[in-house]
PATORTOR-77241 format. One record per residue (C-alpha): residue in three letters; x, y, z. Coordinates in steps of 0.5 Angstrom, whole numbers, plus 500, padded with zeros to 3 digits. Example, Ala and Ser with C-alpha at 12.3 -4.5 7.8 and 13.67 -1.06 7.14 Angstrom:
<pts>
ALA525491516;SER527498514;
</pts>
This chain:
<pts>
MET502533459;ARG498535465;ILE498531472;THR492531476;TYR492529483;PHE486526487;ALA488522493;ASN493517496;ALA497514490;MET491516485;ILE493521479;MET492522472;LEU497523467;GLU494525460;GLY496529454;LYS493530447;GLN492523446;SER493518452;ARG490519459;VAL493514464;LEU489513471;CYS494511476;ASP491506482;PRO484509482;TRP481509490;VAL476512493;THR472511499;PHE465513497;ASP460515502;ARG465514508;GLN464506506;SER470501506;SER470494505;SER477494506;GLY478497512;LEU482503509;PHE479510508;THR482515503;PHE485521508;PRO484527507;GLU477525505;LEU476525498;ARG469528496;MET468525489;SER461521487;ARG461515483;GLU459519477;GLU465524477;VAL470518478;ALA467514472;ALA467521468;LEU474521468;ALA474516462;PRO481514462;HIS484510456;PHE489506460;ILE489504468;TYR495503471;ILE495498478;SER502499481;HIS500493486;THR494490490;HIS494493496;ALA487495498;ASP489503497;HIS492502490;PHE487496488;ASP480497489;PRO475493486;THR469498488;THR473504484;LEU475499479;ALA468497477;LEU466504475;PHE470503469;PRO468499463;SER471492463;SER475493456;THR479498459;PRO486496458;ILE490495465;LEU497496465;ILE501492470;ALA508490471;LYS511483469;TYR512480476;ALA515473477;HIS509471480;ASN504475478;PHE498476483;THR496482480;GLU495480474;ARG490474477;ASN487479481;VAL485484475;ARG483478471;ALA478476476;LEU475482476;GLY473481469;PHE477486466;THR479483459;ASP485487456;VAL490486462;ARG497488459;VAL503486462;VAL508491460;ASP515489459;PRO520493463;ILE525494457;ASN521494451;GLY515498454;GLN508498451;ALA505503446;LEU499507449;ASN495512444;GLY499515438;GLU506516440;ASP505516447;TRP509510451;CYS510507458;TRP515502461;ILE513498468;GLU518495472;PRO518491479;ASN521495485;ALA528492486;VAL527492494;TYR520488494;PRO520485486;GLU513481488;VAL510487491;ASP510493488;SER512497481;LEU514503478;LEU511507472;VAL515511467;VAL510514461;ARG512518455;ILE506523454;ASP506529449;GLY514528448;ARG515529456;LEU517523461;ALA514522468;ALA516517473;ASN511514478;LEU514511484;ASN508510488;ASP510506494;ASN517504492;PRO522503497;PHE528507495;ASP534503491;GLN540506489;ARG542502483;GLN535502480;CYS534509481;GLU541510477;GLY539506472;LEU532510471;ALA536516470;ARG541513465;ARG536510461;PHE531516461;GLY536522462;GLN533528466;MET525527466;ASP520532466;LEU516529472;ALA518525478;CYS512523483;VAL515520489;PRO513518496;PHE514523501;SER511518507;PHE510510507;GLN504508512;GLY504501516;PRO503498522;TYR509501526;PRO509504531;ALA502506531;PHE499499532;TYR505496536;GLU502494544;ASN509493546;LEU510501546;SER508506551;GLU505512548;GLN511516549;GLU515511545;ARG510511540;ALA511518539;THR518518539;GLU518512533;ALA513516529;GLU517522529;LYS523517527;LYS519514521;LYS517521519;LEU524523518;HIS526517515;ASN521517510;PHE523524508;GLU530522507;THR527517502;MET524522498;THR530526498;ARG534520496;PHE529519490;ALA530527488;GLU538527489;THR538521484;LEU533522479;LYS534529478;ALA528530475;ARG526537473;ARG520537477;PHE518533483;PHE511531486;PRO511529493;PHE505524494;ALA502518497;ALA501516504;GLY493518504;ALA490512508;LEU486512515;TYR484506518;ALA478504521;GLY475503528;ALA479505534;LYS486505529;ALA483512526;ARG484515533;LEU492513533;PHE493517526;PRO498522530;TYR502515531;TYR502513524;GLY509517522;VAL506521516;GLY508528515;THR506533510;CYS508535503;SER511542506;GLU515539511;ALA518533506;ILE520539501;ALA523543507;TYR527537509;ALA530535502;GLN531543501;HIS537542506;ARG541537501;VAL538538494;LYS534544490;ILE527541488;GLU523544483;SER516542487;LEU509541485;LEU504542491;LEU497539489;SER491538493;GLN486534491;ARG483535484;CYS488540483;SER492539476;TYR498542473;ASN499543465;PHE507542463;ALA506546457;SER503552460;GLY506552466;GLU499553469;TYR495550476;ASN488549476;GLY486549483;THR490552489;TYR494548494;CYS491547501;GLU495543506;THR491538510;THR493536517;TYR490531523;THR486537526;ASP483539520;GLN480532519;LEU477531526;GLU470530524;TYR472525519;ILE476521523;GLU471520529;ALA466518523;VAL471513521;ALA473511528;GLY466509529;THR465504523;PRO465497525;SER469492523;ILE466486519;PHE470481523;ASP467484530;ALA461482534;GLY455483530;GLY459484523;ARG457479517;PHE463475518;TRP463475526;VAL464468528;ALA461467535;PRO466463540;SER461458541;GLU461456534;ARG469456533;ILE473450532;ASP481449534;LEU485451528;THR491447530;LYS490442524;LEU489448519;LEU495452521;GLN499445521;ARG497445513;ALA498452512;ARG505452515;GLN507447510;ARG506451505;GLN509457508;ILE515452509;ALA516452502;TRP516459501;GLN521460507;LYS526455503;ARG525459497;ARG527465500;GLN533461504;TYR530464511;VAL533460516;SER531461523;ASP528458530;SER524464532;ALA517464534;PHE511467532;PHE504467535;LEU497468533;ASP492471538;VAL484470536;GLY482472543;GLU481466546;THR485463553;SER491461549;LEU495463543;TYR497459537;ARG505458537;LEU509457530;ASN516456529;PHE520457523;ALA525451525;ASP519446524;GLU512445522;THR509444529;VAL503448532;THR502448539;ARG497452544;VAL500457549;ILE498462554;GLU501469553;THR504469560;GLU507463559;ILE511465553;ARG518463554;ASP521464547;PRO527470547;VAL525473540;TYR517473538;GLU512477535;ILE504476537;PHE499478531;ARG492479534;ILE487478529;PRO480476529;TYR478469528;SER474469522;LEU479474519;LEU485468520;ILE480463517;GLY480468511;SER487469511;LEU489461511;THR484460505;GLY486465501;HIS480469501;TYR484475504;ASN492477503;TRP496478509;SER499484506;ASN492487505;ILE489486512;LYS495487517;THR495494518;GLN487495519;HIS485489522;ILE491486526;SER495489532;PHE502487534;TYR506485540;ARG514484539;LYS520482543;PRO525485542;ASN522491539;VAL526489532;PHE523489525;ASN523482522;PRO522483514;ASP522476513;LEU517474518;HIS512479515;ILE513477508;LEU512470510;MET506471513;SER503472506;TYR504465505;LEU501462511;GLN495459507;LEU492452505;
</pts>
């Protein structure tokens, strides 16, 4: 078995009979339709990616840095796509919509045959069972787990360790990206720096808990390789992302880790114990030219962009939001979430749209006149809000790169952010 790393969560696990490419995503020629860019920059041509010729492609979930139509279009539509057996399988629908004809929803218990005697198992993440999944493969008789963006769950990891025994490889996340704290306007610059350091150490702790529980023979720390377009690119120091070496050093204080350090397009062969390529750690300062180029990339939703709607052409969205709120209420009841907290949508107009989890009313409020003790503001382009309401865009795929935030008090409400995906017509 051999592992090759490319960028973010894009890895290849291959052996004598099977090649499994996980979460293929490359932003070619510094262009991105999603507003996300690989970080550090991955210089691969379309021809080089197509030449990988995987026998199978694993899509862990549909976030834009894992499910990229541009990259997936480089592979034959007959390529088998491996996905989890979700209760509400948005991933399956999205993959089929791209034209792939062999989509295999993998049973988490019985698994799925690959080529020859190779096999795989996929199960939804226990913390966010509708959002992410994890993969276990047996290739050339060796076992490897890919936990991509999965939050740590003690019971799930203990179950994997009992079921599969000591695995040869565990690909574990050492960092998780998201809007906090970089894009929260209620934080000062110093507060952002402090919170980013806390986030980095929290992520290192998550990786350490994976290592302690799984006890694999080797660990490969990866993921967290995305840069956000526009001015958000320059806020990279506040993303809360550390380096592989820092993460390993943190974990070594508690657990002995036999780690793999792989740079882009480097690989490791388990049979020979040989590396192909030399590890080179990349930092923010190494990528300043690339960051500035990405920072200058205009958004398709900004003035002049192809989805820009001029103020003179806009309408009041209150009625649309009321209808969308009714659907959100249905999902709110499913999650048994009861609250009277408010949230606001700022589309750059004089007043904000106010919604409340206690009812389905939608009103307009000037920001300086907000009286709610607990609330969060989402500053979102007008046309993007319409696209989100109509289902053209999924909230979890757009919030980090296209939305800015303000909350009071500074307390994370996970139910609010999950339910925003269901504010649709």
